[in-house]
C-alpha positions as CSV (number, residue, x, y, z in Angstrom):
1,M,92.6,315.2,52.4
2,M,96.4,315.5,52.6
3,L,96.3,314.5,56.3
4,L,94.2,311.4,55.5
5,R,96.7,310.3,52.8
6,R,99.6,310.7,55.2
7,A,97.8,308.7,57.9
8,T,97.1,305.9,55.3
9,L,100.7,305.9,54.3
10,V,101.9,305.6,57.9
11,L,99.5,302.7,58.5
12,L,100.7,300.9,55.4
13,L,104.4,301.3,56.3
14,L,103.6,300.0,59.8
15,Y,101.9,297.0,58.3
16,L,104.8,296.3,56.0
17,S,107.3,296.6,58.7
18,C,105.3,294.3,61.0
19,S,105.0,291.7,58.3
20,A,108.7,291.5,57.9
21,Q,109.7,291.6,61.6
22,S,111.8,288.9,63.2
23,A,110.8,286.7,66.1
24,P,111.4,288.2,69.5
25,P,114.8,287.3,71.0
26,E,113.3,285.0,73.7
27,V,111.1,283.2,71.1
28,A,114.1,282.8,68.8
29,R,116.1,281.3,71.7
30,R,113.3,278.8,72.4
31,I,113.0,277.9,68.7
32,E,116.7,277.2,68.4
33,Q,116.7,275.0,71.5
34,Q,113.7,272.9,70.3
35,V,115.1,272.6,66.8
36,R,118.5,271.4,67.9
37,V,116.9,268.7,70.1
38,V,114.3,267.5,67.5
39,Y,116.8,267.4,64.6
40,S,119.8,266.2,66.7
41,L,122.0,269.0,65.3
42,P,125.7,269.1,66.2
43,P,127.0,272.3,67.9
44,T,128.9,273.2,64.7
45,V,125.6,273.7,62.8
46,K,124.4,277.3,63.0
47,I,120.7,278.1,63.0
48,N,119.5,281.2,61.2
49,L,115.9,282.4,61.4
50,S,114.3,284.4,58.6
51,A,112.0,287.4,59.1
52,L,108.4,286.5,59.8
53,K,106.0,286.6,56.9
54,P,102.2,286.4,56.8
55,S,101.0,282.8,56.1
56,E,97.7,281.5,54.7
57,F,96.9,280.0,58.1
58,P,95.1,282.2,60.7
59,N,97.2,283.3,63.7
60,Y,100.4,281.8,62.2
61,D,103.3,283.5,60.5
62,A,105.6,281.8,58.0
63,L,109.3,281.3,59.1
64,T,112.3,279.8,57.2
65,I,114.9,278.2,59.4
66,T,118.4,277.6,57.8
67,F,120.6,274.9,59.1
68,D,124.1,276.2,58.2
69,G,126.8,273.5,58.4
70,G,129.4,275.6,56.5
71,E,129.7,273.9,53.2
72,K,126.1,272.6,53.2
73,K,123.0,274.5,54.1
74,Q,119.4,273.3,54.4
75,N,116.3,275.5,54.4
76,R,113.1,274.3,56.2
77,E,109.8,276.0,56.3
78,F,107.8,276.4,59.6
79,L,104.8,278.2,61.0
80,L,105.1,280.2,64.2
81,S,102.0,281.0,66.2
82,R,101.4,284.7,66.8
83,D,101.6,284.2,70.6
84,G,105.1,282.6,70.1
85,K,104.2,279.4,71.9
86,T,103.9,276.9,69.0
87,L,106.3,276.1,66.1
88,V,104.8,273.9,63.4
89,R,106.6,272.0,60.6
90,M,104.1,271.2,57.8
91,T,104.4,269.6,54.4
92,K,101.9,271.1,52.0
93,L,100.8,268.7,49.3
94,D,99.2,269.9,46.1
95,L,96.5,267.4,45.4
96,S,95.8,268.9,42.0
97,K,99.0,267.5,40.7
98,D,100.1,263.9,40.1
99,P,103.4,263.6,42.0
100,F,104.5,260.6,39.9
101,A,103.8,262.4,36.6
102,E,105.8,265.4,38.0
103,V,108.8,263.1,38.6
104,M,108.6,261.6,35.0
105,K,108.7,265.1,33.6
106,K,112.2,265.6,35.0
107,I,113.6,262.4,33.4
108,D,114.9,262.8,29.9
109,V,114.6,259.5,28.0
110,N,115.1,260.9,24.5
111,G,117.5,258.7,22.5
112,R,117.9,256.1,25.2
113,P,117.8,252.4,24.2
114,T,114.5,250.7,25.2
115,R,113.4,247.2,25.9
116,G,109.8,246.1,25.7
117,N,106.9,248.0,24.2
118,S,108.2,251.5,23.3
119,N,104.5,252.7,23.3
120,A,103.7,251.3,26.7
121,K,101.8,253.3,29.3
122,V,104.2,252.1,32.0
123,V,107.8,253.3,31.8
124,A,110.5,251.8,34.1
125,V,113.6,254.0,34.2
126,N,116.6,252.4,36.0
127,Y,119.6,254.4,37.1
128,D,122.4,251.9,36.6
129,D,126.1,251.3,37.4
130,F,127.8,248.7,35.3
131,E,130.3,247.9,38.1
132,C,127.7,247.7,40.9
133,P,127.1,244.1,42.1
134,F,123.5,245.0,43.2
135,C,122.9,246.4,39.7
136,S,124.0,243.0,38.4
137,R,121.4,241.3,40.5
138,M,118.7,243.7,39.5
139,H,119.6,243.3,35.9
140,Q,119.3,239.5,36.2
141,T,115.8,240.0,37.8
142,L,114.6,242.2,35.0
143,F,116.1,240.3,32.1
144,P,115.0,238.0,30.7
145,E,112.2,236.8,33.0
146,L,110.3,240.1,33.7
147,L,110.9,241.3,30.2
148,K,109.1,238.1,29.0
149,E,106.2,238.7,31.3
150,Y,105.8,242.5,30.9
151,G,107.5,243.3,27.6
152,D,104.3,243.8,25.7
153,R,103.0,246.4,28.3
154,V,106.1,248.0,29.9
155,V,109.1,249.7,28.4
156,F,112.4,249.4,30.3
157,I,115.0,252.2,30.0
158,Y,118.5,252.4,31.5
159,K,120.2,255.7,32.4
160,D,123.7,256.2,33.8
161,F,124.6,256.7,37.5
162,P,128.2,255.4,37.8
163,L,129.5,255.7,41.4
164,A,133.0,256.7,40.3
165,E,134.3,257.1,43.8
166,I,134.0,253.4,44.6
167,H,133.6,251.9,41.1
168,P,136.6,253.1,39.0
169,W,135.7,251.6,35.7
170,A,131.9,252.3,35.8
171,T,132.1,255.6,34.0
172,H,134.3,254.2,31.2
173,A,131.8,251.3,30.7
174,A,128.9,253.8,30.6
175,V,130.6,255.9,27.9
176,S,131.4,252.9,25.8
177,A,127.8,251.6,26.2
178,N,126.5,254.9,24.9
179,C,128.9,254.7,22.0
180,L,127.2,251.4,21.0
181,A,123.8,252.8,21.7
182,A,124.5,255.7,19.3
183,Q,124.6,253.1,16.4
184,N,122.4,250.2,17.6
185,K,120.2,249.7,20.6
186,D,120.6,245.9,20.5
187,A,124.4,246.4,20.7
188,Y,123.8,248.5,23.9
189,W,121.6,245.9,25.5
190,E,123.8,242.9,24.7
191,F,126.8,244.8,26.1
192,A,124.8,245.6,29.2
193,D,123.8,242.0,29.5
194,Y,127.3,240.7,29.2
195,L,128.9,243.2,31.6
196,H,126.3,242.7,34.3
197,A,126.8,238.9,34.1
198,H,130.6,239.1,33.8
199,Q,131.8,241.9,36.1
200,A,134.5,239.6,37.4
201,E,136.1,239.5,34.0
202,V,136.9,243.2,34.3
203,N,137.6,243.1,38.0
204,S,140.2,240.3,37.4
205,E,142.5,243.0,35.9
206,K,144.3,244.6,38.7
207,S,145.4,247.8,36.9
208,R,143.0,250.5,35.8
209,D,144.4,250.5,32.3
210,G,144.0,246.7,32.2
211,Q,140.3,247.1,33.1
212,F,139.8,249.8,30.5
213,M,141.4,247.6,27.8
214,V,139.0,244.7,28.7
215,L,136.0,247.1,28.4
216,D,137.3,248.5,25.0
217,R,137.7,245.0,23.7
218,L,134.3,243.9,24.7
219,A,132.7,247.0,23.2
220,L,134.5,246.6,19.9
221,M,133.6,242.9,19.8
222,Q,129.9,243.8,20.3
223,G,130.3,246.4,17.5
224,Q,131.6,243.7,15.1
225,K,128.8,241.3,16.1
226,Q,126.2,243.9,15.2
227,N,128.0,245.1,12.0
228,L,128.5,248.6,13.3
229,D,130.8,251.3,11.8
230,G,134.0,250.1,13.5
231,T,136.0,253.3,12.8
232,K,133.3,255.5,14.3
233,L,132.8,253.2,17.3
234,Q,136.6,253.0,18.0
235,T,136.9,256.8,17.8
236,C,134.0,257.2,20.2
237,I,135.4,254.7,22.7
238,K,138.8,256.2,22.6
239,A,137.5,259.8,23.1
240,Q,135.6,258.8,26.3
241,Q,133.5,261.9,26.2
242,D,131.4,261.7,29.3
243,E,129.1,264.7,28.9
244,R,125.9,262.5,28.5
245,V,126.9,260.4,31.5
246,E,127.5,263.5,33.7
247,S,124.2,264.9,32.5
248,S,122.4,261.7,33.6
249,V,124.2,261.8,37.0
250,R,123.0,265.4,37.6
251,E,119.5,264.5,36.6
252,A,119.5,261.6,39.0
253,E,120.9,263.6,41.9
254,A,118.1,266.2,41.3
255,L,115.6,263.4,41.7
256,G,117.2,262.3,45.0
257,V,119.1,259.3,43.7
258,E,122.0,258.4,46.0
259,A,122.7,254.8,45.3
260,T,122.3,252.1,42.6
261,P,120.1,250.6,41.4
262,T,117.4,253.2,41.7
263,M,114.4,252.8,39.5
264,F,111.4,255.0,38.7
265,V,108.3,253.1,37.5
266,N,105.9,255.7,36.1
267,G,107.4,258.1,38.7
268,E,107.3,255.7,41.7
269,K,110.8,255.4,43.2
270,V,112.2,251.9,43.8
271,D,115.4,251.7,45.8
272,G,117.7,248.7,45.7
273,A,117.8,245.4,43.9
274,L,114.3,243.9,44.4
275,G,113.4,240.3,44.1
276,I,111.1,239.1,41.3
277,S,108.0,239.0,43.4
278,E,108.6,242.5,44.8
279,M,109.3,243.9,41.3
280,R,106.1,242.3,40.0
281,A,104.2,244.1,42.7
282,V,105.6,247.4,41.6
283,L,104.9,246.8,37.9
284,D,101.4,245.4,38.6
285,R,100.6,248.5,40.7
286,A,101.7,250.8,37.9
287,L,99.7,248.9,35.3
288,V,96.6,249.1,37.4
289,R,97.1,252.9,37.8
290,A,97.5,253.2,34.1
291,G,94.3,251.2,33.4
292,E,96.3,248.3,31.8
293,P,95.7,244.6,32.4
294,V,98.2,242.7,34.7
295,P,99.8,239.7,33.2
296,A,99.3,236.2,34.6
297,H,102.2,235.1,36.8
298,S,103.7,231.6,36.9
299,S,103.3,230.2,40.4
300,S,106.6,228.2,39.9
301,A,108.6,231.3,39.1
302,S,111.4,232.1,41.6
303,T,110.6,235.0,44.0
304,G,114.1,236.1,45.0
305,A,114.8,238.6,47.8
306,S,115.5,242.3,47.7
307,Q,119.0,243.5,48.0
308,P,120.3,246.8,49.3
309,A,121.5,249.5,46.9
310,S,125.1,250.3,46.4
311,K,126.3,253.7,47.6
């Protein structure tokens, strides 16, 4: 009995050691050659192979290949045939989950100003930059025309993604807009409408301080128009606390947002400033998926052309 137990333990250890073994040196060399060519990797990028692990596919082991560029690393999953002759890159899709719904779960819209039907089944979340010219074009596409067409069945929500590296006053504008939103959603939207239509008014000021002064003046004027608490608004604008803006940026980056405008319509990603006809197609598709009726479209309405996103 003792001999049988020892034999079983030896076999188990052998199995465990085999399941964690590395690819043979010659196979590893061929893998590196193929991967460098297929992915056009520069010589400075190192390739590291993980130990082999059993996979769910017969005659294949799982393998993680790390592309190490120093400051940035990328891990990619592969399958290696047991005979060492075939390397397979596969994307496994879980058909039991709705990928669009999974995206929407990652977007926090609590407390954000809305336009349209707040109870709508279709939610359009736009990551916006107040200084971005393409965002201005997208804003003019959405409001007022598409809001009039879809406002009873779609809710539009803006979140912040200021490209501070190339748009020096975008973060300041976003913080001030959030100060307005904290008291009144209409004040937020009217400020957003004005800035997207009059970016040149801010850009005409050559100094950074001058641009900030224009933004502060516009925000305070909007507060007066909406009868907001002026002292509270002025304190908020002066403090320029950007935690909410930075949180929105981190959220967007986790979703793969790299440029503005980037919109998610019930989880479907829309890059760049689309024209009206293209934006209608996206919204109509989301309505159909949600089981909602599509509005009638005016044949005389302008179509517009899509524009690239700002990076």
